[in-house]
C-alpha positions as CSV (number, residue, x, y, z in Angstrom):
1,M,12.7,-10.5,-11.8
2,L,11.4,-8.0,-14.3
3,V,12.4,-8.2,-18.0
4,N,11.7,-6.3,-21.2
5,E,11.7,-9.0,-23.8
6,D,15.3,-10.4,-23.4
7,E,16.6,-7.5,-21.3
8,L,16.8,-7.7,-17.5
9,I,15.3,-4.6,-15.8
10,S,15.3,-5.4,-12.1
11,F,15.6,-8.4,-9.7
12,C,15.6,-9.4,-6.1
13,T,15.3,-12.5,-4.0
14,Y,12.7,-13.8,-1.5
15,A,14.4,-16.3,0.8
16,E,14.4,-17.8,4.2
17,K,17.8,-16.4,5.0
18,D,20.0,-13.5,3.8
19,D,23.2,-11.9,5.0
20,I,22.2,-11.4,8.6
21,Q,23.2,-14.6,10.3
22,P,22.5,-16.0,12.8
23,T,18.9,-14.8,13.2
24,V,15.4,-16.1,13.7
25,L,14.0,-13.3,11.5
26,T,12.6,-14.7,8.3
27,P,11.8,-14.3,5.3
28,W,14.1,-11.8,3.6
29,I,14.1,-9.7,0.5
30,G,17.7,-9.5,-0.8
31,F,20.0,-8.7,-3.6
32,V,17.7,-5.9,-4.8
33,Y,19.0,-4.3,-8.0
34,T,17.6,-2.2,-10.8
35,F,19.8,-1.5,-13.7
36,P,20.7,2.2,-14.0
37,Q,18.9,3.0,-17.2
38,Y,15.6,1.8,-15.6
39,R,15.9,3.5,-12.2
40,G,13.3,6.1,-11.1
41,H,10.3,4.0,-12.4
42,R,9.6,2.2,-9.1
43,Y,10.3,-1.2,-10.7
44,A,11.6,-2.6,-7.3
45,G,8.1,-1.7,-6.0
46,K,6.6,-4.0,-8.5
47,L,8.8,-6.8,-7.4
48,F,8.0,-6.1,-3.7
49,H,4.3,-6.2,-4.5
50,E,4.7,-9.7,-6.0
51,I,6.7,-10.8,-2.9
52,E,4.0,-9.4,-0.6
53,K,1.4,-11.5,-2.5
54,L,3.6,-14.6,-2.0
55,A,4.1,-13.8,1.7
56,K,0.4,-13.2,2.2
57,A,-0.4,-16.6,0.7
58,E,2.2,-18.2,3.0
59,K,0.6,-16.3,6.0
60,V,3.8,-14.4,6.7
61,Q,3.3,-11.4,8.9
62,D,6.7,-9.6,8.3
63,I,9.4,-9.5,5.7
64,F,12.9,-8.2,6.4
65,I,15.5,-6.3,4.3
66,S,19.1,-5.8,5.2
67,T,20.7,-2.7,3.7
68,N,22.8,0.4,4.2
69,H,20.5,2.6,2.2
70,I,18.4,5.2,4.0
71,G,15.2,6.6,2.4
72,L,14.8,3.9,-0.3
73,Y,12.8,1.1,1.3
74,E,10.7,3.6,3.4
75,K,9.1,4.5,0.0
76,Y,7.7,1.0,-0.2
77,G,6.3,0.9,3.4
78,C,9.3,-0.6,5.2
79,E,10.2,0.7,8.6
80,F,13.6,0.7,10.3
81,Y,13.6,-2.3,12.7
82,Q,17.1,-2.4,14.2
83,M,20.9,-2.4,13.5
84,M,22.3,-5.9,13.1
85,N,25.7,-7.3,12.0
86,D,25.9,-9.1,8.7
87,M,27.9,-12.3,8.1
88,E,31.1,-10.3,7.8
89,G,30.5,-8.6,11.1
90,E,29.6,-5.2,9.5
91,P,26.7,-3.3,10.8
92,S,23.6,-3.2,8.6
93,R,20.2,-1.5,8.8
94,V,17.4,-4.0,9.0
95,Y,14.0,-2.9,7.8
96,R,10.7,-4.7,8.3
97,K,7.6,-4.7,6.0
98,H,4.4,-5.7,7.8
99,I,2.1,-7.7,5.6
100,D,-1.6,-7.0,6.2
């Protein structure tokens, strides 16, 4: 999470599982949120950068994100992977970020 003193700016998770279940894909970035007054400053990108460092240390080759947004995660180097159903049976776009 990113904070400015005691004010939360942006957060996300880095977890083995997310809302796409069952799947062998892992790990996942999830629950990505930046508060409206802080949007447009690429704060999510800073969080993703930290996650990439963790993934690299864990020797992870790919990270996945489930979303219905189009055009957001591509800005951070994610590529559309495939459509999959979430736990409620709703279709979701799954993106993959390759870790060098």
